[in-house]
N, C-alpha and C positions, 0 to 999 in steps of 0.2 A: 511719609515713611522715613524712619530714622536710618542712619547708616548701619546700626546693628541689625535691623530687620532686613536690610538689603543684602547683608553678608551671609544670611542664613541659607543653607541648602534647601532645596525644594521639599525634601521629606522631613525637615526639622519641625518639631511641635511648635505651635504658635507661641510667641513670646512678646510680651509688652514691656518695652524698656525705652530709655532715652529721654523720658520726661522729667521735669523739675516740679517739685511740690513745695508748698508752704503750708505748715500746720500751725494755725494761730491757737494758742492755749491760754485758758484762764483757770481760776481756782476750782470752781465746781459749785454744784447746787443740787438739792434734792429734786426728784422728778415731779413732786407735787407738794403743796403746803399742808401736808397731813402727817400725823404722827409716825406711821409706818415708813414712808419714804424718807422722812427726816431722820429717823433712827438709823436706817441703812446708810444714809449719807454720813452721818456723824460717826458711825462705827468705822467706816473706811477712812475718813479724815483723821479722826483722833487715834487711829491705830498706826498711823504713819510715824515711824521712828524719827523722821526729820522734824515732824510737827511737835510731838511730845517725846522728849529725850529721856524720860524716866525709864529705867529698865522694865521690860515687859512683864517680868514676874511680879513686879510691884504695881505697875500701872493697870494691867488688864483686869484684875479683880475690881479695881475702883471704877474703871470704865464700864465693864459689863454689869457690875453689881449695883452701882449707884447712878452714874451719869446717864447711861442709856435708858435708865428707868425713870429719870426725872426731867432731863433737859429736852427731849424731843417734843413734848407737849407745849412747852414754853416757846421753843423755837418755831414750831409749826404755826403758833398764833402770830408770831412776828412775821413769818413769811407770808401769811394770808393778807397782811396789811399792805404788802408791796407787790403781790402777785398780779400779773396782767392777763388779759384774755389770751395772749400768745404764749404765756408761761412765765418762767422765772426771768426777771429783768436781766440778770447777768447772762443767761443763756441766749436770750433774744438779742441783746446788744452785741455779744461776741459773734453770733451768727451773722448779724448785719455788718459787722466790721469785716468779717471774712468775705462776705459777698461784695462789699465795696472794694476790697483789695483785688478780688478776682476781676472786677470791671476795670480797675486802674492798671493792673499788671498785665492784663491781656491773655491771649490764648497760649502764649509760650510758657505759662506757669499755671499749675493747678492748685487752687487755694481751698483749704478746708479748715475746720475748727474742731476743737476738742476741749473737754474739761479734765482737769487732773483727778478730780473725785466726782463720780457720777458718770452720766452719759452726755454725749458720746465720748467714749474713753480714748485715751492716747493710743493704746495698742490697736484697738479696732480701726482708728483713723489712719494710723501708719500702714496697716494692712490694706486698707481701702485705697490709699494713694499708691502703694506698691502694685496692687492689682490693676490700677489704671496706667501702670508703666513708669511710675516715678522712682527712679533709682538714685535720685538726689533729692533730699528733703531739707528745707530750712525749718527747724523747730523754733517757733517764735512764741516764747512765753512772755505774756504782756505784763511783766513786773518791772517797772522802771528801776527800782532799787533791788539789788541782789540780796537774797537771804537763802540760807540753807533750807529753810522751811517752805520756800516758795519756788524759786528758780531751780535749785538743786534737785528738788524732789520731782520736778517735771522731767529733768534729764535722767534721773534714776528710772522713772517709769518707762521712758523711751528705751533706755538701755536694757531693761528687763525684756521688752519685746524683741529687741535685736538679738538677745541671747538665744531666743527660740528659733530664729530664722536661719535657714541654710544660706539663702541669698539675701544678704543684708543690704539695705539702702545705705548710701553715703549720707551722713548726717552733719549738718551745721547747726549751731545753736546761736540764738540772738543774744548778744552781750547785754548787760545792764545798760540802760540809757539815761540814768539819773541826772547826768550833767551834759547830755547831748544838746547842742544849741537848738536843734529842731524840736526837741521835747520842751525845753524851757520857753522857746518862742511860742509854741502852741499853747502851753499853759497860760502864759502872760496874755496872749491874744484872746483866748476864750474866757478867762476869768475877767478880764477887763470888759469884754462884751457883756457878760452877765451882770457885773457890777453896774455898768452904765444903764442897764434895763431896770434896776431896782428903783423903788419909789422912796428910798432913803439912802443916806450916806453912812456906811458902817464906820464906827469908831475904831474897830479892830477886826482884822481878818485872821481867823484861826486856820492854820495849815495842819490838818489832822491826818497823821499817818497811822497805819495799822500797827498796833503794839507788838512787841516781842519780849520774852523774858529777859531781864537784865543779864542773866547768865550767858545768853548768846553773844552779847557784846564782849563780855570778859573772855569768852572762848575764841574770839577772833572773827566773828561774823561781821562783815562790813555794813550791814543794813543800817545801823544807826548813823554811821558816817555818811552813807549815801543819802539818807533822808535829810540830814542837816545841810549837805551841799546843795541838794535840790532846793531847799527852802531859802538858802542864802542867795543862790543865783536868781531865783524867782523874785525875791524881794528887791534885788538890785535892778531887775528888769522892770518891775512895777513901782519903782521908787516914786513917791508922791501921790500914788493913786489911793492909798489907804493910810491913815495916820499911823497905825501900829499893826505889826504882824506878830503872831506867836505860834511857835511850833509845839504840837501836842501829839500824844499817842493814845489811840482808842482800843476798845475791844479787849480789855483785860480778862483773863480767864484763870481761875485757880488761885491758890494762896501765895504763890511765888512772887517775888518782887519783879515788876515789869518796868520797861522803859518809861521815864517820866519827863515832863509832867503829863498826867493823864488828862484827856480831853474833857471828861465830865468835871474833874476837879477845877480845871481852868475856867470852864463855863461858870461854875459857882463863884470863883474868885472875881471874875469880871463883873458879875451881877452884884456881888457884895461891895465892890468899890465904886459902884454907880454907873457902870457902862450900860447904856440903854439900847444901843444899836450894834448888833454883832452879825457878822457873816462868817461862814465856815466853808472851807474847801478841803477836798481829799485828793491831793495831787498824786498820791501813791497808787490810787486805784485807776485802772484804765477804763473801767466801765462801772456804772452804778449798780449796786447790789444791796443785799440786806444791810451791810454795815454802813452804807451811806444813806440809803432811803429810809431805813427804819431807825437805826441807832443815832444817826446824826440829824436827819431831817424831821423825824417825829419825836424821838426821845430828847434830842438836844433842844428843840424848840420848846417842848413842854417844860423842861428843866429851867431854861433861861427865863421864860415868861413867869413861871411859878416863883422864881427867886428875884423878880423885880425888873427884868428886862422888858423892853417894849417892842423892838423891831428885830426880827431874826430872819436870816436867809441861809439855807443850805444850797450851795452852788453845785451844779451838775459836774460830773466827771467829763473827760474829753469825749467819751462815747463815740458817736458818729458825727460829731460836729465837723465843720469844714476844716478847722484848724487841726483837730485830732486825726482825721483821715489823711490830711496832707503830711502830717508828721509820720504816721505809720507807713505811708507809701514811701516816704523818703528813706526811712531806716531799713525797710525791707529791700528796697532796690539796692541800697548800699551793700547789704549783707549777701545779696544774690550775685554781686559783681564777680565776674569770672566764670560763672555758670551761664549767665545770660546777659546780653547787652541790650539795654533799653534805649 
């Protein structure tokens, strides 16, 4: 029983309060690898003004009239190639990360998970934590590198929920951790483990981050700088393990200029100049998803081999690796400091 509950008079309505919650959040996923669910997911995702900054009066006719009538079928096919018996890889891994954090953080904290787009939603999960008595919540968006299109939109969605609430929870947000020693150490340890398990020695390791329009950099978004710093620190930590590193950006969408060099372009460049053994990692993703499992592991391999490459490896994200979970536990405990002592 909390001190708040002890102070209530006998005739007071029952109130649950005094607990601490952690809400682990990732980007999102359709509920099934089929056209209908994918269309609903894309409609929510691509209607976010943080994601597509074109004025709605110009963008929505394009989205509703063209993109949502053409892209869902193609995307559903891609999702089917990576879908598991338990569901979407991103959702499954995020849930497992939350479960692991619950076990590591103990009964003093209630840990749950949410998707920014799709289900379970951030508002629903905040309400669930509040109903369980959590009047203090750490909102942990698992984006190491900050961007308005990722981290900020998670905070926006949580704020939308708070605006509806008479009794608001106290909210903390997880800072970007792109240069956190715990994160860099975890990446170096886990990537080295995976490289050591390969049956070949890569000539180059691509560090592929999700792309953003070039305009976001020019408007002051720190994402590009955060990616570059992560890559620099990781290369320093892994010095000598791979002959060459290259930083690239994947998942271009639409006709606008995006951050460069593009991952697919660099794969072609490496094959053209005679590179035969290539590995690729995605340090900006906290969990494997469509962009890593289909775009990199499947499309990337096909492209490299078709253009003359011989050995290719797409390395896993931190996921629920020992290194990844230790890192996540470390940064969550740090951000919970003052609310609870471990």
